[in-house]
PAZAKE-701356 format. One record per atom (N, C-alpha, C): residue in one letter; x, z, y. Coordinates in steps of 0.1 Angstrom, whole numbers, padded with zeros to 4 digits, always signed. Layout:
<gumars>
AXZY;...
</gumars>
This chain:
<gumars>
M+1507+1372+0915;M+1493+1376+0915;M+1483+1367+0924;K+1488+1363+0935;K+1480+1355+0943;K+1477+1341+0937;K+1487+1335+0929;K+1484+1323+0923;K+1475+1324+0911;H+1475+1335+0905;H+1468+1337+0894;H+1451+1339+0899;T+1450+1345+0911;T+1437+1346+0917;T+1430+1333+0922;Q+1440+1324+0927;Q+1435+1311+0933;Q+1431+1304+0918;Y+1440+1304+0910;Y+1437+1295+0897;Y+1423+1301+0891;L+1421+1313+0891;L+1408+1320+0885;L+1396+1314+0893;F+1398+1315+0908;F+1387+1311+0916;F+1385+1295+0913;F+1395+1289+0912;F+1392+1274+0909;F+1385+1271+0896;I+1388+1278+0885;I+1381+1278+0872;I+1366+1281+0874;I+1364+1292+0880;I+1350+1297+0881;I+1343+1287+0891;L+1349+1280+0901;L+1342+1269+0908;L+1338+1258+0900;V+1348+1253+0892;V+1346+1242+0884;V+1334+1246+0875;A+1333+1257+0869;A+1324+1260+0859;A+1310+1261+0865;K+1310+1265+0878;K+1296+1266+0885;K+1292+1251+0890;I+1300+1243+0893;I+1296+1229+0897;I+1293+1223+0884;F+1299+1226+0873;F+1297+1218+0859;F+1282+1222+0856;V+1278+1234+0859;V+1264+1239+0856;V+1253+1232+0862;F+1256+1232+0877;F+1247+1226+0887;F+1246+1212+0886;S+1257+1205+0883;S+1257+1191+0881;S+1250+1186+0868;G+1249+1194+0858;G+1242+1189+0846;G+1253+1181+0839;C+1266+1182+0841;C+1277+1174+0835;C+1273+1158+0835;G+1269+1155+0846;G+1266+1141+0848;G+1259+1138+0863;T+1257+1125+0865;T+1251+1122+0876;T+1236+1125+0878;S+1231+1132+0887;S+1218+1137+0888;S+1209+1126+0891;H+1211+1115+0897;H+1201+1106+0901;H+1197+1097+0891;Q+1204+1095+0880;Q+1201+1086+0870;Q+1196+1094+0857;I+1184+1097+0859;I+1176+1105+0847;I+1167+1096+0840;Q+1169+1097+0826;Q+1161+1090+0817;Q+1146+1094+0817;Q+1138+1086+0825;Q+1124+1090+0826;Q+1116+1081+0816;T+1117+1083+0803;T+1111+1076+0793;T+1096+1077+0793;D+1089+1086+0801;D+1077+1087+0802;D+1069+1077+0812;I+1077+1071+0819;I+1071+1060+0828;I+1067+1047+0820;T+1055+1042+0819;T+1052+1031+0809;T+1040+1024+0816;W+1039+1013+0812;W+1028+1005+0818;W+1022+0997+0805;P+1008+0997+0803;P+1000+1003+0812;P+0999+1020+0809;A+0994+1027+0820;A+0994+1041+0818;A+0988+1046+0808;P+0990+1057+0801;P+0982+1064+0791;P+0967+1067+0795;P+0959+1066+0787;P+0960+1066+0772;P+0962+1052+0767;D+0963+1041+0773;D+0964+1028+0768;D+0979+1027+0762;E+0979+1017+0752;E+0991+1016+0745;E+1002+1011+0754;P+1014+1016+0754;P+1024+1013+0764;P+1030+0998+0759;R+1032+0991+0770;R+1040+0976+0766;R+1052+0974+0774;V+1054+0982+0785;V+1067+0982+0791;V+1071+0996+0796;Q+1084+0998+0795;Q+1089+1013+0796;Q+1100+1011+0806;Y+1101+1020+0816;Y+1112+1023+0823;Y+1123+1028+0816;V+1136+1023+0820;V+1148+1028+0811;V+1157+1037+0820;T+1163+1029+0830;T+1174+1035+0838;T+1175+1028+0851;T+1184+1033+0860;T+1186+1027+0872;T+1202+1026+0875;Y+1207+1015+0881;Y+1220+1014+0883;Y+1220+1011+0899;K+1230+1018+0904;K+1234+1018+0919;K+1249+1014+0922;G+1257+1021+0915;G+1271+1018+0916;G+1281+1027+0908;E+1292+1030+0912;E+1303+1037+0905;E+1297+1050+0899;D+1291+1058+0907;D+1285+1070+0903;D+1276+1070+0892;D+1270+1059+0887;D+1262+1058+0874;D+1271+1062+0862;F+1284+1060+0863;F+1293+1060+0853;F+1303+1071+0854;R+1301+1080+0865;R+1310+1091+0868;R+1306+1105+0864;F+1310+1112+0854;F+1305+1122+0848;F+1315+1133+0844;G+1312+1145+0840;G+1319+1154+0834;G+1330+1160+0844;L+1343+1163+0839;L+1352+1170+0848;L+1358+1160+0858;G+1361+1148+0854;G+1366+1139+0865;G+1355+1138+0877;S+1344+1138+0875;S+1334+1138+0886;S+1335+1149+0894;I+1337+1161+0887;I+1338+1174+0895;I+1350+1175+0903;L+1361+1170+0897;L+1374+1169+0904;L+1373+1162+0918;D+1367+1150+0914;D+1365+1140+0927;D+1356+1146+0938;F+1344+1155+0933;F+1337+1161+0943;F+1346+1172+0950;I+1354+1179+0943;I+1361+1189+0948;I+1371+1183+0960;G+1376+1172+0955;G+1387+1166+0964;G+1380+1156+0975;G+1366+1156+0974;G+1361+1147+0984;G+1361+1134+0982;S+1362+1128+0969;S+1363+1115+0966;S+1349+1110+0964;K+1345+1098+0967;K+1331+1092+0966;K+1335+1078+0958;G+1324+1074+0951;G+1323+1061+0945;G+1329+1049+0955;K+1335+1040+0952;K+1339+1030+0961;K+1330+1017+0960;S+1323+1016+0948;S+1316+1003+0946;S+1301+1006+0944;G+1293+1001+0953;G+1278+1003+0950;G+1270+0992+0956;L+1258+0990+0952;L+1249+0980+0958;L+1244+0983+0971;A+1244+0972+0980;A+1241+0974+0993;A+1228+0966+0995;R+1230+0953+0992;R+1217+0941+0994;R+1218+0933+0981;P+1215+0940+0970;P+1215+0933+0957;P+1204+0921+0956;F+1209+0909+0953;F+1201+0897+0952;F+1198+0893+0939;D+1206+0887+0931;D+1202+0881+0919;D+1211+0888+0906;V+1208+0887+0894;V+1213+0894+0883;V+1214+0884+0871;C+1224+0887+0864;C+1226+0880+0851;C+1233+0889+0841;L+1233+0885+0829;L+1239+0893+0818;L+1248+0885+0810;D+1259+0890+0805;D+1268+0881+0797;D+1266+0887+0782;D+1273+0882+0772;D+1271+0886+0758;D+1282+0898+0757;Y+1286+0904+0766;Y+1296+0916+0762;Y+1291+0928+0769;G+1280+0931+0772;G+1275+0944+0778;G+1278+0945+0793;R+1280+0934+0799;R+1284+0933+0813;R+1272+0927+0821;I+1267+0933+0833;I+1257+0930+0842;I+1263+0926+0854;Y+1260+0914+0858;Y+1265+0909+0871;Y+1255+0908+0882;V+1258+0914+0893;V+1246+0915+0904;V+1253+0909+0916;S+1247+0898+0921;S+1250+0892+0933;S+1245+0900+0945;D+1255+0903+0955;D+1251+0912+0966;D+1254+0904+0979;V+1244+0902+0987;V+1245+0894+0999;V+1257+0901+1007;A+1258+0913+1008;A+1268+0920+1016;A+1280+0922+1011;Q+1283+0921+0997;Q+1295+0926+0991;Q+1300+0916+0979;G+1293+0906+0978;G+1299+0895+0967;G+1292+0898+0955;V+1298+0901+0944;V+1294+0902+0931;V+1299+0916+0925;L+1291+0924+0921;L+1295+0936+0913;L+1292+0934+0897;V+1300+0940+0890;V+1299+0940+0876;V+1298+0954+0870;F+1285+0956+0864;F+1284+0969+0857;F+1286+0968+0843;N+1298+0973+0838;N+1302+0972+0824;N+1296+0983+0817;T+1286+0981+0809;T+1279+0992+0802;T+1287+0997+0789;M+1295+0989+0784;M+1304+0993+0773;M+1317+1002+0778;E+1323+0998+0789;E+1334+1005+0794;E+1330+1016+0803;K+1318+1017+0808;K+1312+1025+0817;K+1321+1024+0831;S+1320+1013+0837;S+1326+1011+0848;S+1319+1001+0858;V+1323+1000+0870;V+1318+0991+0880;V+1331+0985+0888;E+1329+0972+0889;E+1342+0966+0897;E+1336+0953+0905;V+1345+0949+0915;V+1341+0936+0922;V+1346+0927+0916;F+1336+0918+0912;F+1339+0906+0904;F+1348+0896+0913;G+1361+0891+0907;G+1368+0883+0913;G+1379+0890+0921;A+1378+0903+0924;A+1387+0909+0932;A+1402+0909+0928;K+1404+0911+0916;K+1418+0911+0910;K+1424+0898+0912;N+1417+0887+0911;N+1423+0873+0913;N+1421+0870+0928;R+1416+0878+0936;R+1414+0874+0951;R+1404+0863+0953;I+1394+0861+0946;I+1385+0850+0949;I+1374+0856+0959;P+1373+0849+0969;P+1363+0851+0979;P+1349+0847+0975;L+1340+0857+0974;L+1326+0854+0970;L+1316+0858+0980;Q+1318+0857+0992;Q+1310+0861+1003;Q+1296+0855+1002;D+1285+0863+1006;D+1273+0858+1008;D+1267+0851+0993;A+1270+0858+0984;A+1266+0853+0970;A+1252+0854+0969;R+1246+0844+0962;R+1230+0844+0961;R+1228+0842+0945;G+1224+0830+0941;G+1220+0829+0927;G+1232+0830+0918;I+1230+0836+0906;I+1240+0839+0896;I+1236+0837+0883;A+1244+0831+0874;A+1240+0829+0862;A+1252+0829+0850;Y+1248+0831+0838;Y+1259+0831+0828;Y+1256+0820+0817;G+1267+0815+0812;G+1265+0805+0801;G+1278+0801+0795;H+1279+0800+0782;H+1293+0796+0777;H+1305+0803+0781;N+1303+0816+0783;N+1315+0824+0789;N+1319+0821+0802;K+1311+0816+0810;K+1313+0812+0823;K+1303+0820+0833;I+1307+0823+0845;I+1297+0828+0854;I+1296+0818+0865;F+1284+0813+0871;F+1282+0803+0880;F+1274+0811+0891;I+1280+0809+0905;I+1277+0816+0916;I+1274+0809+0927;G+1262+0810+0932;G+1258+0803+0944;G+1263+0808+0957;L+1271+0802+0965;L+1275+0808+0977;L+1270+0801+0989;A+1263+0808+0996;A+1256+0803+1008;A+1267+0798+1021;D+1276+0807+1022;D+1286+0802+1030;D+1294+0790+1027;A+1299+0789+1015;A+1306+0779+1010;A+1296+0766+1007;G+1284+0768+1004;G+1275+0757+1001;G+1279+0751+0989;Q+1284+0758+0980;Q+1290+0753+0965;Q+1285+0763+0954;I+1286+0759+0942;I+1285+0769+0930;I+1299+0770+0926;F+1305+0784+0926;F+1318+0786+0921;F+1316+0789+0906;V+1325+0785+0899;V+1323+0788+0883;V+1337+0796+0880;L+1335+0808+0874;L+1346+0816+0871;L+1344+0821+0857;D+1356+0824+0850;D+1355+0829+0837;D+1350+0844+0837;T+1348+0850+0827;T+1344+0864+0826;T+1353+0875+0831;G+1366+0871+0832;G+1377+0880+0838;G+1378+0877+0852;G+1371+0870+0859;G+1371+0868+0873;G+1379+0857+0879;T+1386+0848+0871;T+1395+0838+0874;T+1387+0826+0877;F+1389+0819+0889;F+1382+0807+0895;F+1386+0796+0885;L+1376+0787+0881;L+1379+0778+0871;L+1377+0763+0880;Y+1364+0763+0885;Y+1361+0751+0894;Y+1350+0753+0903;A+1347+0742+0911;A+1334+0743+0919;A+1325+0731+0917;I+1312+0735+0917;I+1301+0724+0915;I+1297+0721+0930;G+1297+0708+0933;G+1292+0704+0946;G+1304+0704+0955;K+1302+0695+0965;K+1311+0694+0976;K+1309+0705+0986;E+1318+0710+0995;E+1317+0721+1002;E+1305+0718+1013;G+1296+0727+1014;G+1284+0726+1022;G+1272+0717+1016;Q+1274+0713+1004;Q+1265+0705+0998;Q+1251+0712+0996;F+1251+0725+0992;F+1239+0731+0990;F+1237+0740+1001;E+1226+0740+1009;E+1222+0748+1021;E+1221+0762+1018;T+1212+0765+1008;T+1209+0779+1003;T+1207+0779+0989;P+1218+0780+0980;P+1216+0781+0966;P+1211+0794+0961;V+1199+0796+0961;V+1192+0810+0962;V+1190+0813+0946;D+1190+0803+0935;D+1190+0806+0921;D+1198+0797+0914;V+1204+0800+0904;V+1211+0793+0893;V+1207+0796+0880;A+1205+0786+0871;A+1202+0789+0858;A+1209+0780+0849;I+1212+0784+0836;I+1221+0775+0827;I+1211+0773+0816;D+1210+0761+0812;D+1203+0756+0801;D+1214+0754+0790;T+1217+0763+0782;T+1227+0764+0772;T+1224+0752+0760;N+1212+0749+0759;N+1209+0739+0749;N+1216+0724+0754;T+1214+0721+0766;T+1218+0707+0771;T+1231+0709+0779;S+1237+0721+0781;S+1248+0723+0789;S+1246+0718+0804;R+1235+0722+0809;R+1232+0717+0823;R+1231+0730+0832;V+1234+0729+0846;V+1231+0739+0854;V+1221+0734+0864;L+1211+0742+0867;L+1200+0741+0874;L+1202+0750+0887;I+1201+0744+0899;I+1204+0750+0911;I+1191+0749+0921;V+1185+0759+0926;V+1174+0760+0935;V+1180+0761+0948;D+1178+0751+0957;D+1181+0750+0971;D+1169+0751+0980;N+1165+0763+0984;N+1152+0764+0990;N+1151+0757+1003;K+1162+0755+1011;K+1161+0748+1023;K+1162+0733+1022;Q+1164+0728+1011;Q+1164+0714+1008;Q+1150+0711+0999;H+1144+0723+0995;H+1131+0722+0989;H+1133+0713+0975;K+1145+0717+0969;K+1148+0709+0956;K+1153+0716+0946;V+1152+0713+0933;V+1160+0718+0923;V+1169+0707+0919;L+1183+0708+0920;L+1193+0699+0916;L+1199+0703+0903;V+1201+0693+0894;V+1204+0693+0881;V+1219+0686+0879;F+1229+0695+0873;F+1243+0690+0871;F+1245+0694+0856;S+1255+0686+0852;S+1262+0689+0841;S+1271+0703+0842;E+1274+0708+0831;E+1281+0721+0832;E+1295+0719+0839;T+1300+0706+0836;T+1313+0705+0842;T+1312+0700+0857;G+1300+0699+0861;G+1298+0696+0877;G+1293+0680+0880;D+1292+0673+0870;D+1284+0660+0873;D+1270+0661+0877;S+1267+0654+0889;S+1252+0653+0894;S+1245+0645+0884;L+1233+0650+0880;L+1224+0642+0869;L+1212+0638+0876;F+1205+0646+0881;F+1192+0644+0889;F+1186+0655+0896;S+1176+0653+0904;S+1170+0664+0913;S+1155+0663+0909;I+1149+0675+0913;I+1133+0675+0912;I+1127+0679+0925;G+1118+0673+0930;G+1111+0677+0941;G+1114+0672+0955;K+1105+0675+0964;K+1106+0673+0978;K+1097+0682+0985;R+1098+0682+0999;R+1089+0693+1004;R+1075+0685+1006;G+1065+0696+1001;G+1052+0691+1001;G+1043+0700+0994;V+1030+0696+0992;V+1020+0705+0985;V+1015+0698+0972;G+1019+0688+0970;G+1014+0679+0958;G+1020+0685+0945;D+1015+0680+0934;D+1021+0682+0921;D+1037+0677+0921;G+1045+0688+0918;G+1058+0685+0917;G+1067+0686+0930;D+1059+0688+0940;D+1065+0691+0954;D+1069+0706+0954;F+1076+0710+0966;F+1081+0724+0967;F+1079+0727+0981;N+1077+0739+0984;N+1078+0745+0997;N+1086+0758+0998;Y+1099+0756+1000;Y+1108+0767+0999;Y+1108+0774+0984;P+1113+0767+0974;P+1113+0772+0962;P+1122+0784+0961;Q+1121+0794+0951;Q+1129+0806+0952;Q+1137+0809+0940;S+1131+0805+0928;S+1138+0809+0916;S+1135+0798+0905;I+1142+0800+0893;I+1140+0791+0882;I+1142+0798+0869;A+1137+0793+0859;A+1139+0798+0846;A+1138+0786+0835;V+1144+0787+0824;V+1145+0777+0813;V+1140+0783+0799;D+1130+0776+0794;D+1127+0782+0780;D+1134+0774+0769;E+1131+0777+0756;E+1139+0774+0745;E+1138+0758+0743;E+1128+0752+0749;E+1126+0738+0747;E+1132+0731+0759;S+1138+0737+0768;S+1145+0732+0780;S+1136+0728+0790;N+1122+0733+0789;N+1112+0732+0800;N+1117+0741+0812;I+1113+0736+0825;I+1119+0742+0836;I+1107+0749+0845;Y+1109+0761+0848;Y+1099+0768+0854;Y+1103+0772+0869;V+1095+0768+0879;V+1101+0770+0891;V+1090+0776+0900;M+1096+0788+0907;M+1088+0798+0916;M+1088+0790+0929;D+1077+0783+0931;D+1075+0775+0944;D+1068+0785+0955;A+1077+0791+0962;A+1073+0804+0968;A+1062+0802+0980;F+1063+0793+0989;F+1055+0792+0999;F+1042+0782+0996;N+1043+0777+0984;N+1030+0770+0977;N+1024+0779+0969;F+1029+0793+0967;F+1022+0803+0959;F+1018+0800+0946;R+1029+0795+0938;R+1026+0789+0924;R+1037+0788+0917;V+1037+0788+0903;V+1046+0785+0894;V+1044+0770+0890;E+1056+0762+0891;E+1054+0747+0885;E+1063+0745+0873;I+1058+0738+0864;I+1065+0736+0851;I+1067+0722+0849;F+1079+0718+0846;F+1085+0705+0843;F+1092+0706+0828;D+1092+0693+0824;D+1100+0689+0811;D+1114+0690+0814;S+1123+0687+0803;S+1136+0689+0805;S+1142+0677+0814;E+1135+0667+0815;E+1139+0657+0824;E+1133+0657+0838;G+1126+0667+0840;G+1121+0669+0854;G+1107+0663+0857;K+1101+0660+0846;K+1087+0654+0847;K+1077+0665+0849;Y+1068+0665+0859;Y+1058+0674+0861;Y+1049+0677+0850;L+1047+0690+0844;L+1037+0691+0835;L+1024+0698+0839;R+1026+0710+0846;R+1013+0718+0850;R+1018+0729+0859;Q+1008+0738+0864;Q+1011+0748+0875;Q+1000+0760+0873;F+1003+0771+0879;F+0994+0781+0880;F+0998+0789+0891;G+0988+0796+0897;G+0991+0806+0906;G+0984+0801+0921;K+0981+0811+0930;K+0976+0808+0942;K+0978+0820+0951;Q+0977+0818+0964;Q+0979+0829+0973;Q+0968+0840+0974;G+0972+0852+0974;G+0962+0862+0975;G+0968+0876+0975;N+0960+0887+0977;N+0965+0900+0977;N+0959+0908+0964;I+0954+0901+0954;I+0948+0907+0942;I+0957+0904+0930;F+0954+0911+0919;F+0964+0907+0906;F+0960+0892+0903;A+0972+0887+0898;A+0972+0873+0893;A+0973+0863+0904;T+0974+0868+0916;T+0978+0859+0930;T+0992+0862+0935;F+0997+0855+0944;F+1011+0858+0949;F+1008+0860+0965;S+1017+0869+0970;S+1018+0871+0983;S+1031+0866+0987;R+1042+0872+0982;R+1056+0868+0986;R+1065+0866+0974;P+1062+0856+0965;P+1067+0856+0952;P+1083+0852+0953;K+1091+0859+0945;K+1105+0858+0943;K+1111+0853+0931;G+1115+0862+0922;G+1121+0858+0909;G+1112+0855+0898;I+1116+0847+0889;I+1108+0843+0876;I+1119+0843+0864;A+1112+0849+0853;A+1121+0849+0842;A+1110+0848+0829;L+1116+0846+0817;L+1108+0845+0806;L+1113+0855+0795;D+1103+0860+0787;D+1109+0868+0777;D+1108+0859+0763;T+1113+0865+0752;T+1114+0857+0740;T+1100+0853+0733;Y+1088+0859+0739;Y+1076+0855+0735;Y+1072+0843+0742;G+1080+0839+0752;G+1074+0828+0762;G+1065+0834+0773;N+1065+0846+0773;N+1057+0851+0786;N+1065+0850+0797;I+1057+0848+0809;I+1063+0845+0823;I+1063+0856+0832;Y+1074+0861+0838;Y+1074+0872+0846;Y+1077+0867+0861;V+1068+0872+0870;V+1071+0868+0884;V+1071+0880+0893;L+1081+0882+0900;L+1082+0892+0911;L+1076+0889+0924;D+1069+0898+0929;D+1065+0896+0944;D+1068+0906+0952;A+1075+0904+0964;A+1082+0912+0972;A+1071+0919+0982;N+1060+0915+0983;N+1049+0919+0990;N+1041+0930+0981;H+1038+0924+0970;H+1031+0934+0961;H+1040+0944+0953;N+1053+0943+0956;N+1062+0953+0950;N+1060+0955+0934;N+1058+0944+0928;N+1055+0946+0913;N+1061+0932+0905;V+1060+0934+0893;V+1064+0923+0882;V+1049+0921+0877;Q+1046+0908+0878;Q+1034+0903+0871;Q+1037+0895+0859;I+1031+0898+0848;I+1034+0891+0836;I+1022+0883+0830;F+1026+0870+0829;F+1015+0859+0825;F+1020+0855+0811;D+1008+0849+0804;D+1011+0843+0791;D+1014+0829+0794;K+1016+0821+0783;K+1021+0808+0785;K+1011+0798+0793;E+0999+0803+0793;E+0988+0793+0800;E+0986+0799+0813;G+0994+0810+0817;G+0992+0813+0831;G+0981+0825+0835;S+0977+0831+0822;S+0967+0842+0824;S+0975+0856+0825;L+0969+0864+0834;L+0976+0876+0836;L+0975+0885+0825;L+0987+0892+0820;L+0985+0901+0808;L+0989+0915+0814;L+0997+0917+0824;L+1001+0930+0829;L+1008+0929+0842;F+1007+0941+0850;F+1016+0943+0861;F+1026+0954+0860;V+1038+0954+0866;V+1046+0967+0862;V+1051+0969+0878;G+1050+0982+0881;G+1054+0987+0895;G+1044+0987+0906;K+1050+0992+0917;K+1041+0993+0929;K+1052+0996+0940;Y+1047+0998+0953;Y+1054+1001+0963;Y+1061+1016+0961;S+1075+1018+0959;S+1080+1032+0957;S+1094+1032+0958;T+1099+1044+0961;T+1112+1047+0961;T+1116+1055+0947;E+1107+1058+0940;E+1110+1063+0927;E+1111+1053+0916;N+1112+1056+0904;N+1116+1047+0893;N+1103+1041+0889;D+1090+1043+0894;D+1078+1036+0890;D+1076+1025+0899;G+1085+1020+0907;G+1083+1008+0914;G+1095+1003+0922;F+1091+0994+0934;F+1102+0987+0942;F+1101+0988+0955;Q+1110+0984+0964;Q+1107+0979+0976;Q+1115+0968+0978;G+1108+0956+0980;G+1113+0942+0981;G+1121+0937+0970;P+1116+0937+0956;P+1124+0930+0946;P+1126+0918+0949;V+1138+0913+0943;V+1142+0898+0946;V+1143+0889+0933;S+1150+0895+0923;S+1153+0887+0912;S+1151+0894+0899;I+1149+0887+0888;I+1147+0893+0875;I+1154+0884+0865;A+1160+0893+0856;A+1165+0886+0842;A+1161+0894+0831;I+1161+0886+0820;I+1155+0893+0808;I+1165+0888+0795;D+1171+0898+0789;D+1180+0895+0778;D+1173+0893+0765;R+1181+0889+0755;R+1175+0885+0741;R+1168+0896+0734;N+1169+0909+0738;N+1162+0919+0734;N+1152+0924+0742;N+1148+0915+0751;N+1136+0918+0761;N+1138+0930+0768;T+1150+0932+0772;T+1153+0943+0782;T+1153+0936+0797;I+1145+0942+0806;I+1142+0935+0819;I+1151+0941+0830;Y+1156+0932+0838;Y+1167+0938+0849;Y+1160+0931+0862;V+1157+0942+0872;V+1151+0936+0883;V+1160+0943+0896;T+1165+0934+0906;T+1172+0938+0917;T+1161+0942+0926;D+1164+0955+0931;D+1154+0962+0940;D+1161+0963+0953;Q+1159+0953+0962;Q+1168+0952+0973;Q+1168+0965+0984;I+1155+0966+0989;I+1157+0977+0998;I+1161+0992+0994;N+1156+0993+0980;N+1161+1006+0974;N+1175+1006+0970;Q+1183+0995+0973;Q+1197+0992+0970;Q+1200+0996+0955;R+1194+0991+0945;R+1196+0994+0931;R+1191+0982+0922;L+1195+0984+0909;L+1189+0976+0898;L+1181+0984+0889;Q+1169+0981+0887;Q+1158+0987+0878;Q+1160+0981+0865;V+1159+0990+0853;V+1160+0983+0840;V+1148+0988+0833;F+1141+0980+0824;F+1128+0984+0818;F+1130+0976+0804;Q+1121+0981+0795;Q+1122+0975+0782;Q+1107+0972+0778;L+1107+0958+0773;L+1095+0955+0767;L+1093+0960+0754;L+1080+0967+0752;L+1079+0974+0740;L+1070+0965+0731;K+1061+0958+0737;K+1052+0948+0729;K+1048+0937+0737;G+1051+0924+0733;G+1051+0913+0741;G+1040+0902+0736;N+1034+0904+0724;N+1024+0896+0718;N+1011+0902+0719;
</gumars>
């Protein structure tokens, strides 16, 4: 009789938790009503979801039993830095404190990248995907580690200590080139995908083609190179061989100016997205550098950021932003880009 009573109590407890939990994680609610610009204007960008860690994919009875047993998610973002996407529904987030986390949206799982093969990825910064390989800038090693999508180490680009702070990496799949932003060297270094040094762009300065702590990089369909020149408060644009073309931007605290610019990315329309860690928003510019829209504000909710660092945009114009102080990855959808 005692066993039956205990069993009945357990069933009732599970049922109650199931109801209160909503059969899923409560913190990841689809708030599809968050859009920019705000109504009554036609929406152009919409908030989609938030990723923080294993709990984003833990739901139903398994989650409830973990709750009863006191189990908690083991993998979660602490200091997210850069983000990239592969062709198989996986999101790779470099984390200054934890290496690289992989959010597998197909299998609904989170894992530490390279852990199965015991690959040390400490102090990971820039990260990029191309041709079924992941390229990771490691500040401690001063190199770019190249792994396959299963987390197996393939080779390194650069000698140990060659890159002082590889804050961003981009892959130009058209030319099979790897572009590395080293902000302490005030340069963009260009390598072949196999690791041969090709050329570099820039030196410290304020002139055309110079940099002052460049922060991030993007490449368009014509292999033109876009560099976020952070402490010169501008975006500089080069052709595929590193020839300076043009620039836009200036320092300021109003829209279309930069205060602490960080990440840069392009959508399929050629619009240019710039993150600003002081403005706590994404500013969207057209190809000529004219402001189209801003997304976000200082917030702990889903309508903004605290210290955003990096941005990536996939071929469907889904936008991914690492929101560092809030310890999360924010996801948005471009609804209208032209």
